[in-house]
C-alpha positions as CSV (number, residue, x, y, z in Angstrom):
1,X,-124.7,81.8,-29.7
2,X,-121.5,80.7,-31.6
3,X,-119.4,82.9,-33.7
4,X,-118.4,82.1,-37.2
5,X,-114.5,81.3,-37.2
6,X,-112.0,84.2,-38.1
7,X,-110.2,84.3,-41.3
8,X,-106.9,85.4,-39.6
9,X,-104.4,83.7,-37.4
10,X,-104.4,86.3,-34.7
11,X,-108.0,87.2,-34.3
12,X,-109.0,90.0,-31.6
13,X,-111.4,89.5,-28.9
14,X,-114.7,87.5,-30.4
15,X,-118.1,88.2,-29.4
16,X,-120.2,86.2,-27.0
17,X,-120.4,82.4,-27.2
18,X,-123.6,80.4,-27.5
19,X,-124.0,80.2,-23.7
20,X,-123.0,83.6,-22.7
21,X,-126.4,84.2,-21.5
22,X,-126.0,81.5,-19.0
23,X,-125.1,82.5,-15.3
24,X,-121.8,84.1,-15.3
25,X,-118.9,82.8,-13.4
26,X,-117.9,84.3,-10.4
27,X,-114.2,84.8,-11.3
28,X,-113.1,88.0,-13.0
29,X,-113.0,88.2,-16.5
30,X,-109.8,88.9,-18.2
31,X,-109.6,92.0,-20.3
32,X,-109.3,91.3,-23.9
33,X,-105.9,92.2,-25.6
34,X,-105.8,95.2,-27.7
35,X,-104.4,95.4,-31.1
36,X,-102.9,97.9,-33.8
37,X,-103.5,95.6,-36.4
38,X,-106.2,96.8,-38.8
39,X,-106.7,93.2,-40.2
40,X,-107.3,91.9,-36.6
41,X,-109.7,95.0,-35.8
42,X,-111.5,94.0,-39.0
43,X,-111.9,90.3,-38.1
44,X,-113.4,91.6,-34.6
45,X,-116.0,93.6,-36.4
46,X,-116.9,91.0,-38.8
47,X,-117.8,88.3,-36.1
48,X,-121.4,89.2,-35.2
49,X,-123.4,88.3,-32.1
50,X,-126.2,86.9,-34.4
51,X,-127.5,86.1,-37.6
52,X,-124.0,84.7,-38.8
53,X,-124.0,82.9,-41.9
54,X,-123.8,79.4,-40.4
55,X,-127.0,80.4,-38.7
56,X,-128.6,81.4,-41.8
57,X,-127.5,78.1,-43.6
58,X,-129.1,76.0,-40.8
59,X,-132.4,78.3,-40.8
60,X,-132.6,77.8,-44.7
61,X,-132.4,73.9,-44.2
62,X,-135.1,73.9,-41.6
63,X,-137.4,75.8,-43.8
64,X,-136.5,73.7,-46.8
65,X,-137.2,70.5,-44.5
66,X,-140.7,72.1,-43.6
67,X,-140.1,73.5,-40.2
68,X,-140.6,77.1,-40.0
69,X,-141.9,78.7,-36.9
70,X,-138.7,78.7,-35.0
71,X,-137.6,81.4,-32.7
72,X,-134.1,83.2,-32.9
73,X,-132.1,83.8,-29.8
74,X,-135.1,82.6,-27.4
75,X,-134.5,84.3,-24.1
76,X,-137.0,82.3,-22.0
77,X,-134.5,79.5,-21.5
78,X,-130.8,79.0,-20.5
79,X,-128.3,80.0,-23.2
80,X,-130.4,81.8,-25.5
81,X,-130.4,79.2,-28.3
82,X,-129.5,80.5,-31.7
83,X,-132.6,78.7,-33.0
84,X,-135.4,77.3,-30.9
85,X,-138.7,75.4,-31.1
86,X,-140.1,76.4,-27.6
87,X,-143.2,74.0,-28.0
88,X,-141.1,71.1,-28.7
89,X,-138.3,72.1,-26.5
90,X,-135.6,71.7,-29.1
91,X,-132.7,74.1,-28.8
92,X,-130.4,74.4,-31.7
93,X,-126.9,75.9,-31.3
94,X,-124.7,76.7,-34.3
95,X,-121.2,76.5,-33.0
96,X,-118.3,78.4,-34.7
97,X,-115.4,75.9,-34.8
98,X,-112.8,78.5,-33.8
99,X,-114.5,80.1,-30.8
100,X,-116.0,76.8,-29.5
101,X,-112.9,74.8,-30.1
102,X,-114.2,72.3,-32.3
103,X,-112.5,69.0,-31.5
104,X,-112.5,67.7,-35.0
105,X,-110.8,70.7,-36.5
106,X,-108.5,71.4,-33.6
107,X,-107.8,74.8,-34.7
108,X,-104.7,76.5,-33.3
109,X,-104.8,79.2,-30.9
110,X,-103.5,82.8,-31.6
111,X,-99.8,82.9,-30.9
112,X,-99.9,86.1,-28.8
113,X,-101.5,86.6,-25.5
114,X,-101.8,83.0,-25.0
115,X,-102.8,83.0,-21.4
116,X,-105.8,85.2,-22.3
117,X,-106.9,83.0,-25.1
118,X,-106.5,79.8,-23.2
119,X,-108.6,81.2,-20.3
120,X,-111.2,82.6,-23.0
121,X,-111.3,79.4,-24.9
122,X,-111.8,77.4,-21.8
123,X,-114.5,79.5,-20.2
124,X,-116.3,79.2,-23.7
125,X,-116.3,75.3,-23.5
126,X,-117.4,75.5,-19.8
127,X,-120.2,77.5,-20.5
128,X,-121.3,75.5,-23.5
129,X,-121.4,72.3,-21.1
130,X,-123.3,74.2,-18.5
131,X,-125.8,75.5,-20.8
132,X,-126.4,72.1,-22.2
133,X,-126.9,70.5,-18.6
134,X,-129.2,73.3,-17.7
135,X,-131.5,72.8,-20.8
136,X,-131.5,69.1,-20.5
137,X,-132.4,69.4,-16.9
138,X,-135.5,71.3,-18.1
139,X,-136.4,68.6,-20.6
140,X,-134.9,70.4,-23.7
141,X,-133.4,68.5,-26.7
142,X,-130.2,70.1,-27.2
143,X,-128.7,70.1,-30.9
144,X,-125.2,71.2,-32.0
145,X,-124.0,72.1,-35.3
146,X,-120.5,72.7,-36.1
147,X,-119.5,75.3,-38.6
148,X,-117.4,72.9,-40.5
149,X,-120.5,70.7,-41.0
150,X,-122.2,73.4,-43.2
151,X,-119.8,73.1,-46.3
152,X,-120.1,71.1,-49.3
153,X,-121.9,67.8,-49.3
154,X,-122.1,67.5,-45.5
155,X,-124.8,70.2,-45.5
156,X,-127.2,67.5,-46.8
157,X,-126.3,65.2,-43.9
158,X,-127.1,68.3,-41.3
159,X,-130.4,68.9,-43.1
160,X,-131.3,65.0,-42.7
161,X,-130.3,65.0,-39.2
162,X,-132.4,68.1,-38.5
163,X,-135.3,66.6,-40.1
164,X,-134.9,63.6,-37.9
165,X,-134.8,65.5,-34.8
166,X,-137.5,68.1,-35.4
167,X,-139.9,66.0,-36.9
168,X,-140.2,63.5,-34.0
169,X,-142.8,64.3,-31.3
170,X,-141.3,61.9,-28.6
171,X,-138.5,63.6,-26.8
172,X,-137.0,60.2,-26.0
173,X,-137.0,59.4,-29.7
174,X,-135.2,62.8,-30.4
175,X,-132.8,62.1,-28.0
176,X,-131.9,58.7,-29.4
177,X,-131.2,60.6,-32.6
178,X,-129.0,63.0,-31.2
179,X,-126.9,60.6,-29.2
180,X,-126.3,58.5,-32.5
181,X,-125.1,61.8,-34.1
182,X,-122.8,62.4,-31.3
183,X,-121.5,58.9,-31.2
184,X,-120.4,59.6,-35.0
185,X,-118.9,62.9,-34.0
186,X,-116.9,61.1,-31.2
187,X,-115.5,58.6,-33.8
188,X,-114.8,61.4,-36.3
189,X,-113.0,63.3,-33.4
190,X,-110.9,60.3,-32.5
191,X,-110.0,59.6,-35.9
192,X,-108.9,63.4,-36.4
193,X,-106.7,62.8,-33.3
194,X,-105.1,59.7,-34.8
195,X,-104.2,61.9,-38.1
196,X,-102.5,64.2,-35.8
197,X,-100.8,61.7,-33.9
198,X,-99.5,60.3,-37.4
199,X,-97.9,63.5,-38.5
200,X,-96.4,63.7,-34.9
201,X,-94.9,60.3,-34.9
202,X,-93.3,60.8,-38.4
203,X,-91.9,64.2,-37.4
204,X,-90.5,62.9,-33.8
205,X,-88.7,59.9,-35.8
206,X,-87.3,62.7,-38.2
207,X,-88.8,60.8,-41.3
208,X,-89.2,63.6,-43.9
209,X,-92.3,63.6,-46.0
210,X,-94.2,65.8,-48.4
211,X,-97.9,66.2,-48.1
212,X,-100.4,66.4,-50.9
213,X,-103.9,67.2,-50.3
214,X,-106.9,66.1,-52.9
215,X,-110.5,65.3,-53.1
216,X,-111.2,62.0,-51.3
217,X,-109.5,58.9,-53.1
218,X,-111.5,55.8,-52.8
219,X,-110.2,53.5,-55.6
220,X,-106.8,52.6,-56.8
221,X,-107.6,54.2,-60.4
222,X,-108.0,57.7,-58.4
223,X,-104.9,57.0,-56.4
224,X,-102.8,56.3,-59.4
225,X,-103.7,59.7,-60.9
226,X,-101.7,61.3,-58.1
227,X,-98.4,59.6,-59.0
228,X,-97.3,62.1,-61.5
229,X,-98.2,64.9,-59.3
230,X,-96.2,63.3,-56.3
231,X,-93.5,61.7,-58.4
232,X,-94.1,58.6,-56.3
233,X,-95.7,55.3,-56.6
234,X,-99.1,54.8,-54.8
235,X,-99.1,51.1,-53.5
236,X,-102.1,48.8,-52.7
237,X,-102.9,48.0,-48.9
238,X,-104.8,45.1,-48.6
239,X,-106.0,43.9,-45.1
240,X,-106.2,40.1,-45.2
241,X,-107.5,37.4,-43.0
242,X,-106.3,33.8,-42.3
243,X,-109.0,31.2,-42.6
244,X,-110.0,29.7,-39.1
245,X,-107.9,32.1,-37.1
246,X,-108.1,35.8,-36.0
247,X,-104.6,36.5,-37.4
248,X,-104.6,39.8,-39.9
249,X,-102.1,40.5,-42.3
250,X,-101.5,44.1,-43.9
251,X,-100.0,43.2,-47.4
252,X,-98.6,46.3,-49.2
253,X,-97.7,45.8,-52.7
254,X,-97.4,47.9,-55.9
255,X,-100.6,49.3,-57.3
256,X,-100.7,47.7,-60.6
257,X,-100.2,44.1,-59.2
258,X,-102.5,41.6,-58.8
259,X,-102.3,40.0,-55.2
260,X,-101.2,36.4,-55.5
261,X,-102.9,35.2,-52.1
262,X,-102.3,31.7,-52.8
263,X,-98.4,32.3,-53.0
264,X,-98.5,34.8,-50.1
265,X,-99.9,32.2,-47.8
266,X,-97.3,29.7,-48.8
267,X,-94.6,32.5,-48.3
268,X,-96.0,33.2,-45.0
269,X,-96.7,29.5,-44.0
270,X,-100.6,30.3,-43.3
271,X,-103.9,28.7,-44.0
272,X,-105.7,30.3,-47.1
273,X,-105.7,34.0,-47.1
274,X,-108.9,36.1,-48.0
275,X,-109.9,39.7,-47.8
276,X,-110.8,40.8,-44.3
277,X,-114.2,42.4,-43.7
278,X,-115.0,45.9,-43.2
279,X,-115.5,45.2,-39.5
280,X,-112.2,43.8,-39.1
281,X,-110.6,46.9,-40.6
282,X,-112.2,49.3,-38.4
283,X,-111.9,47.2,-35.3
284,X,-108.0,46.2,-35.9
285,X,-107.0,49.8,-37.5
286,X,-109.8,52.2,-36.7
287,X,-110.1,53.3,-40.4
288,X,-112.9,53.2,-42.8
289,X,-112.5,51.3,-46.0
290,X,-110.8,53.4,-48.6
291,X,-108.5,55.0,-45.8
292,X,-106.4,52.1,-45.0
293,X,-102.4,52.3,-45.5
294,X,-99.3,51.2,-43.7
295,X,-99.6,54.3,-41.6
296,X,-103.0,52.8,-40.0
297,X,-100.8,50.4,-38.2
298,X,-100.3,53.3,-35.8
299,X,-103.6,52.4,-34.5
300,X,-102.9,48.5,-33.9
301,X,-101.4,48.9,-30.2
302,X,-102.0,45.2,-29.7
303,X,-100.2,43.9,-32.8
304,X,-103.0,42.1,-34.0
305,X,-101.9,42.9,-37.7
306,X,-98.7,41.5,-39.2
307,X,-97.2,43.9,-41.8
308,X,-96.0,42.4,-45.2
309,X,-94.3,44.3,-47.8
310,X,-93.9,43.3,-51.4
311,X,-90.3,43.5,-52.4
312,X,-91.1,45.0,-55.9
313,X,-92.0,48.3,-54.0
314,X,-88.2,48.7,-53.6
315,X,-87.8,49.3,-57.2
316,X,-89.4,52.9,-56.9
317,X,-87.8,55.9,-55.4
318,X,-90.8,57.1,-53.2
319,X,-94.1,55.7,-52.2
320,X,-97.6,57.6,-51.2
321,X,-99.7,56.8,-48.2
322,X,-102.8,57.9,-46.9
323,X,-102.2,59.4,-43.1
324,X,-105.2,57.7,-41.9
325,X,-107.4,59.9,-44.1
326,X,-108.1,59.7,-48.0
327,X,-108.1,63.5,-48.3
328,X,-104.2,63.5,-48.0
329,X,-101.3,61.4,-49.3
330,X,-97.9,61.5,-47.9
331,X,-94.8,61.2,-50.1
332,X,-92.3,59.0,-48.3
333,X,-88.8,57.7,-49.4
334,X,-88.8,54.1,-50.2
335,X,-85.7,53.6,-48.1
336,X,-87.4,54.8,-45.0
337,X,-90.6,52.9,-45.7
338,X,-88.6,49.7,-45.5
339,X,-85.8,50.6,-43.1
340,X,-87.2,53.0,-40.4
341,X,-91.0,53.2,-40.7
342,X,-91.9,49.8,-39.5
343,X,-90.0,50.8,-36.2
344,X,-92.2,53.9,-35.8
345,X,-95.2,51.6,-36.4
346,X,-94.2,49.1,-33.7
347,X,-94.5,46.4,-36.5
348,X,-91.7,44.2,-37.9
349,X,-92.1,43.9,-41.6
350,X,-92.1,40.6,-43.5
351,X,-90.6,41.1,-47.2
352,X,-91.8,38.7,-49.6
353,X,-90.8,38.2,-53.2
354,X,-93.9,36.9,-55.2
355,X,-94.6,36.3,-58.9
356,X,-96.4,39.0,-60.8
357,X,-99.0,36.7,-62.3
């Protein structure tokens, strides 16, 4: 089974992983590093082999969905699944994000004994993959639930997912549900990497920024509430499409300014402009609606989107942009946005002066 993530940056050796019961590797297992830290020892003792809080949550969701009768740590199949329905051949693993190296959370490794931890984590990931392959070869449906999915509103999504899987009698239909979930997870993983790449690009270009975390922002009204906190203006970022072509434009303008699309088309020398579709947004910039910003141009490697900046933005000292996630806003100096950021994004900026009304 998997373990709950520790609450310290330097955890001691954790307990066995979800697939520790699988056939052991022939290579010698490295000795766990010792520690004199009482905090680390406490974390070590707090990590249980079974019956962790995330497991308890999943079991509660299954009961609430109407599916009791599961077995715990079922020993008659590879990996000893945390939760199993032997009759239906459904194996559920509840993975701790730290111990099983969640690709979405991307949690940092302990700074001491790095060689040991790299080996440890690589072995955990390999065993998880081997266990899954063994189970699927025997006709089992393998369900992986990550610890971070059991927090807040996402718990409801997990319950719906578990219901879909366990309620189906046809193994092939169950597998389709699992594959659809894993495709969504892969998209989330890719976008999480994009967020980290955004921070890295700004740091490498030596562009300073301040990071503000908050609840998801989906409207300009919510975004503007952040302005006083950040001492910065939060602009609109509109993805526009030219009629009759596949040309796209990202128009960044003051948050309280109505977009003068007719005047913008004349200034750019294009045909009529209209708002691009959600499909265009995801295809060109790989972001969902509500998360688009100038920084999303980092995902446009083929320069399909032309950057357009409204000159009125230069009247403010700093601007706020989502770094491909609407749970964070970065405060950047306006001078950097106009003079340095376009080069980092790989998109030359067209600056337009358009009427307010």
